C-alpha positions, 0 to 999 in steps of 0.5 A, spaced: 763 314 580 763 307 577 759 304 583 754 309 582 753 308 575 753 301 576 747 301 581 744 306 577 744 302 571 741 296 574 736 300 578 734 304 571 733 297 568 729 294 573 724 300 573 723 300 566 722 292 565 717 292 572 713 298 569 713 295 562 716 301 559 721 296 555 722 289 554 727 285 557 731 284 550 731 291 549 733 294 556 738 289 556 741 291 550 740 298 550 741 300 557 748 298 558 750 301 552 748 308 554 751 307 561 758 305 558 758 311 554 756 315 560 762 312 564 767 314 558 768 307 555 764 308 548 771 306 545 772 299 549 765 297 550 765 293 543 770 288 546 766 288 553 760 286 549 763 280 545 767 278 552 760 278 555 757 274 549 762 269 549 761 267 556 753 266 555 754 263 548 755 255 551 748 256 555 745 260 549 746 254 544 744 249 550 738 252 550 736 252 543 737 245 542 734 243 549 728 247 546 728 243 540 729 237 543 723 237 548 719 240 543 720 234 539 719 230 545 712 234 546 710 232 538 712 225 539 707 224 545 713 223 550 710 227 556 702 225 555 703 219 560 706 224 565 700 229 564 695 224 565 699 221 571 699 228 574 691 229 572 689 222 576 693 224 582 691 231 582 684 230 580 683 238 579 685 240 586 689 246 586 693 244 592 695 237 590 697 241 583 702 246 586 705 241 591 706 236 586 710 241 582 714 243 587 716 235 588 717 235 581 722 241 580 726 238 586 727 231 583 728 234 576 733 239 578 738 234 582 742 235 575 744 242 578 742 245 571 736 250 572 735 251 564 733 244 564 729 244 570 725 249 568 724 246 561 722 239 563 717 242 569 714 247 565 713 243 559 709 237 564 705 242 569 703 248 565 698 244 561 695 242 567 695 249 570 691 252 564 686 246 565 684 248 572 685 255 571 691 256 576 695 262 576 701 260 572 705 265 577 704 260 582 708 255 577 714 259 576 714 261 583 715 254 586 719 251 580 724 257 581 724 256 589 725 248 589 730 249 584 734 254 588 735 249 593 738 244 589 742 249 586 746 249 592 749 242 590 756 241 589 756 240 581 751 247 581 755 253 580 754 257 586 758 252 591 763 250 586 765 258 585 765 259 593 770 252 593 774 255 588 774 262 591 776 260 598 780 254 596 776 249 600 773 243 599 766 242 596 765 237 601 766 242 607 761 246 604 756 242 602 755 236 607 753 241 613 749 244 608 744 238 607 740 239 614 738 246 612 737 244 605 732 239 607 728 244 612 728 249 606 725 244 601 720 243 607 719 250 607 717 250 599 712 245 600 709 249 606 709 255 601 706 250 595 700 248 600 699 255 602 699 257 595 695 251 593 690 253 598 689 260 596 688 258 589 683 253 592 679 258 595 679 262 589 677 257 584 674 251 588 676 244 586 675 242 578 672 235 577 676 232 571 674 226 567 681 223 567 679 218 562 676 223 557 682 227 556 688 223 553 692 226 548 687 231 547 689 235 553 696 234 552 695 238 545 690 243 547 693 245 553 701 245 552 705 252 553 703 257 548 710 258 545 710 250 543 703 251 539 705 251 532 700 246 529 692 244 530 690 239 534 689 234 528 696 236 526 699 234 533 695 227 533 699 226 526 706 227 529 705 222 535 709 216 535 706 211 540 710 206 537 717 209 539 715 211 546 720 207 550 725 209 545 724 216 547 724 214 554 730 211 553 733 217 549 731 222 554 733 218 560 740 217 557 740 224 556 739 226 563 744 221 566 749 224 561 747 231 564 748 229 571 755 226 569 757 231 565 760 226 560 760 232 554 758 239 555 751 241 556 750 244 549 753 238 545 749 233 549 743 237 547 745 237 540 746 230 539 740 228 543 736 233 538 739 230 532 737 222 534 730 224 536 729 227 529 732 221 526 728 216 530 722 219 530 722 223 523 727 220 519 724 223 512 728 230 511 722 234 510 719 232 516 725 234 520 725 241 516 718 242 519 720 240 526 726 245 526 722 250 523 716 249 527 720 250 534 725 255 531 721 261 533 721 259 541 728 257 541 730 264 538 725 268 542 729 265 549 736 265 546 736 272 544 734 274 551 740 270 553 745 273 549 742 280 551 744 278 558 751 277 556 752 284 553 749 287 560 754 283 564 760 284 559 759 291 560 758 291 567 764 287 568 768 290 563 767 297 565 770 296 572 763 297 575 762 291 578 769 292 582 767 299 584 760 296 587 763 291 591 768 296 594 762 300 596 759 294 599 765 293 603 766 300 605 759 301 608 761 296 614 763 299 620 769 295 624 765 294 630 761 289 626 767 285 625 765 279 630 758 279 626 761 278 619 758 271 618 751 273 619 752 279 615 755 276 609 749 272 609 745 278 609 750 281 604 749 275 599 742 277 598 743 284 595 750 282 593 748 276 588 742 280 586 746 286 583 752 282 581 753 276 578 755 270 582 762 270 579 763 278 581 760 276 588 764 270 589 770 271 586 771 279 587 767 280 594 767 274 598 775 273 598 776 280 601 770 278 607 773 272 608 780 275 609 777 280 614 773 275 618 780 271 619 782 276 624 775 275 628 777 267 628 771 266 623 774 260 618 773 261 611 769 255 610 764 258 615 764 265 611 763 261 604 757 257 607 754 264 609 755 267 602 750 261 599 744 264 603 742 269 598 741 264 592 734 264 592 734 272 591 740 272 586 736 267 581 731 273 581 736 278 578 736 280 571 743 278 570 740 271 571 739 268 564 735 262 565 730 265 569 728 269 562 727 262 560 722 260 565 718 266 565 718 265 557 716 258 557 710 259 562 708 265 558 708 270 564 712 277 565 719 277 568 717 283 572 710 279 574 714 273 576 719 278 580 713 281 584 710 275 586 716 271 588 720 276 591 717 276 598 717 268 598 725 268 596 727 273 601 723 268 606 727 262 604 733 266 605 731 267 612 730 260 613 737 258 610 740 264 615 736 261 621 738 254 620 745 256 619 745 259 626 741 253 629 746 248 626 752 251 627 754 252 620 757 259 622 757 263 628 752 269 630 758 272 634 765 271 634 770 274 640 
């Protein structure tokens, strides 16, 4: 019964947001409450929601100050040279624009944090996409898929969860995955070329006068969620004399994120405070910058917190446990020797309908234990379980994806519909590479 309610809750949620009957914030908040009451947990659901909120609170705080930080950097003009450089490289060609976006996302996402990747890439590339009238869904798609590959780094969440769940070394999981990740990224570049060609056929090549754009382009074409003043006001906010100080501050911040010197939320809080002090030392100016960008930060954070309520009820009611049991019960015994590729395929719906914690800590150990009877090593099952990560990131349970679509100004459901088939294709590339490179067996005697 709990399993049916769990799957039913997710299906109802997906239908409502994909048909645009409810916003993601409203659906994430109200749908789980209704299903918790139907399951008989009305008395306990308050504590479940608080538990869910506690888990997402650090991420929500990080997003608030990350948006404030990068918005302030936009005000200072830090990203203007980056935009002008891409303009010179791309020269109005949609193919170059989409490919450059994929490369930029792969580089930025090496820190293993999806939210940071989305903020930097959308901040840098959306103005250009708007300028040459490219579909913003192409931007969210290639940024998303590039990030899903580097999400498999040892300091990323999924691989660390697998290592802890199966009690294996991260290096045993990761090092054999490197060739598959390289092939996967080449696949993303091929997809970027295909999408770019399709956009070129739709739009042609736009001739852009790189010398006449300058800062005006960066101001007028910046993401809608960041537009809070007129172009003239934005020009007054520029701090060209502090450009290299801002570059140094941002570089130190990125390095600290990778090295995890402090929690991400704390790093962004410190960086934002320093950014205000360096660029806008007057108290009134600091208040104006905070007030200008607070709406964008609040909009994204509210969805993160609502996702915490959704995940808290899904976990606290026991629906996740019941769902994982159902998933295992439908597997016939005769399929045991094929458990490695089956695990890879199960990771697509498994990590989509459940959180990574639920799948990797709840379902994966059971599968790995069963696989031992067929001579399949737990580390092989662990590698197979990572195949579904590109699809997992499209799940309504992944809060960072709401940040991506929010910054790009597209609907979550539109992003899902646009990206889903390509995410599945990338998963199949991972699966084929896993079998080809011997990361896990197709069949075990």
